N, C-alpha and C positions, 0 to 999 in steps of 0.2 A: 433530390431530396425529399424524405419520408419526413408526414408530416410529426409534430409531437400532439401525443393522444390522448397521457396520461401519465401522471407521478411512478406510474410504473415502468415508462420507457426507462427513466432515470435508473433503476436499478438493471438495465438489461445491453448488454455489453455491443450485441449486435448494430444498437440506435448510435451508438457512438462511433463502432468504426463505418455505418452506414452514411456517417451524416459528415465524419469529422474525419478520420480515417486515420492516417500515419502521426498528424500531427496535431488532434485532440487528443490520441493513446497518449502520446509527452505529456499533453497540457495536464489530462488529467493524476496520470503517476506525480509528477512535480507539486501539479494543485495538492496532496493529499497528504505532504508533506510541510510543503514549502509557502503555501497561503496557507496552510491550516484549516481547509473549508474542506476538502475534501472524501474524507473518513465517511460521508452517505451515502457515496459513488461507489462502482462494484470495482476494485484491488485484483484480489485473487485473481476472482472470473475473469474479469475483463482481460487479461496475459494469456488466461489458458483459451480463449477466445479467437486471444488475437492471435495466439501459435495456428489454430486452425486455418484461419484467414492469413498466415505470415507471407504466401509467395502473393498474395491479392494484393496484401499493402502495399507492400514493398511494389507491387509490379505498377501501381497505382500509381504513386508519389515520384520512383524514381525509373523505371522499369526492371525489368526482372533480371538479375545475373545469368540466368539460368540454369542454376543449381538452387536445388529447394534448401539445403542445407544454409549455401552461401544470405540465402535472403532473410533466413530462420536467425542468424546470429547478426547480419545485421538489424534488422527487428530488435531482440534480443539488447541487443549492443544501448542500441539507441536510449532503448526504455530502463537500462540498469543507469548509463549518463542521468537522464529526468528525474533517478531516485536521488542519487549522488546528490544530483545538485540542489535538491528540494530537501534534504535530509541538512546541509551544510549551512542552507539559509535558515531554518529551525533552528538546526545549531546556534549561531549568532543568534538567532533573535533571541535565542532564550539569554544569551552573554548578557545582553545590553540590557533590556528593556524584560524579559520574561518573571519576574517578582509582580508587575503590574497583573498579569494575567490571574492573579490566585486572590486579587482585589476587585477584579472586574463581575459584573453582574451577568448570570446566565439568561444566553439566549437560546434561540431557536437552532441558532448553529452551534450553537457554543455551551457546552456543561463542563461547570467547572470539576464536576466527581471522575470524567476524564481525564485530568491534568492530575488529580490525586490518585487514582490508578495507573497510570503512566508514570508518575515519582514512585509510589510502591513498588512496585515490577522494576526500575531501573533500582533500586535501594538494593533489592532482595538477588537480582540477578550481573548487577556489576557489570562490567565492558559487555559483556556477553548480549548484555538488553538491547546494545544497541544491533546486532544481528539476529537474534532472534526478534524482537518488533517487528520485523520485512514481513514478517510472515504471521501475525496479529492483527485485523483490522481495531481502525478507533488509538489501539494500542500504539502502532508505528506514527501513527499523527504527531501525539504529544512527547514520545520518549526521547526525539530530538531537540527539545525544549527542554526537557529536565537536562539533559546532557552538558545541554548548555549555562544550565541555572549551577550546579554544582560544579559548574566550570572544569570538565572532564577534560584532557590532554588534546589540545586540539588534532595534533599528530596521530594519539589512540583514537581518536574517533572516526579521522575521517578513514587509516584502516580499515576498520571495522564496519563502517559506513558503506564503502567498497566491497568489500566480503560480503557484508547483508545484500547488498542492492543486485551486483551481479551473481549471487545464488538461486537471488529471487528472482529475478527477470528471465534468466537463462532457464533455471527448471521449471515453473510455468510454461514458459511459451514453447519451450522445444516438446515438455510434456503433451503440450494442447497440438501440434504439431504429428508429433509421430508416431501418437497415440490412435490420432483423428487415421495415418496411412494404414496403424496393425489391424484398427476393427473394419477397417475396408475393407483390404486384403487379406484380414484371414479370417473375419466371419459374415461378411459384405453390409456389414452399418456405417450408416453414414453419420457423425456425429455432429454433422449441420444438422440436421436432424432435431437433434436429439439434443440441444442446446438448453432447455427449460429444463429438465432434469440435472443435467451436468452442473449446473448453475444452482439448481439447489443442495445435490451433491457436496460441493464444494463450501457454500455457504456452512454446510452444516459440519463440514470437515473442522472449519476455519473458528463458527461462532461456539460450538460444544462445549469446548471446555469451559467457556465462557459460562454458559450459561449454567454445566455443572457446576464450577466454583460458586456462581452467582445463589444457585438454589441449595447444596449441599455442602460449599466450603464454610469455613468460618467470617463471620463477618467480622470485614476492617472497620477501623477506627478513624474517617479519616481528621477527628475532631482535632488530630494532633497538629492536623498542619493551619486549621484556622488564625493561630494566634502566634503560626513561627515569622520568624523575622527573617524570608527571603530577599530581601536587597543585603543582606552578610553573610549570604552564599554565592556572591558573585564578587565578593569585595576582594 
């Protein structure tokens, strides 16, 4: 097992793949929405890099099926299931105790502004927000809670939850797996040796829109939520 050298390891997908493999990947995906603490951990980049190592991960856990496609499908399916379960727990937490979060003081791991941002995102995008949020860091952590607070229909939430989780896991994991093969076969480039660059690119793709909105977009007024009675939303 590799030693934990610095906080940077927490942002490095290879660290989790090498030190926990299949089960740790599933836990991180679950924790991001099921435990509300994983938003600072690698999400999109973890899935992409896991796709690159899909055969290795499945082989070390269960033994390879002998098919790259099946091994990658098993990994993507398991990740999708973990994501679905995490979102469902977030949703039911929102239905039962969500309003209390708006009264909770900020901590190192919890920032109330993230809850407000997710609420605003949900109000603007409606049910589609459940699918869209899966591809947005931080927002995906809190959107299921908001859906629970506003009492989104359980069946509709489950439907959108499944669609979002399957799209997210299969697109990123299969992209990682087959782009790695494509670059190796066509250009002789081993993406495993370019992981730092890949992680930077993925982080930029997922966070630049948020940064641009923060710098140039209209500033959101979250004060309207300060005195809002969220208990009424779940009655």
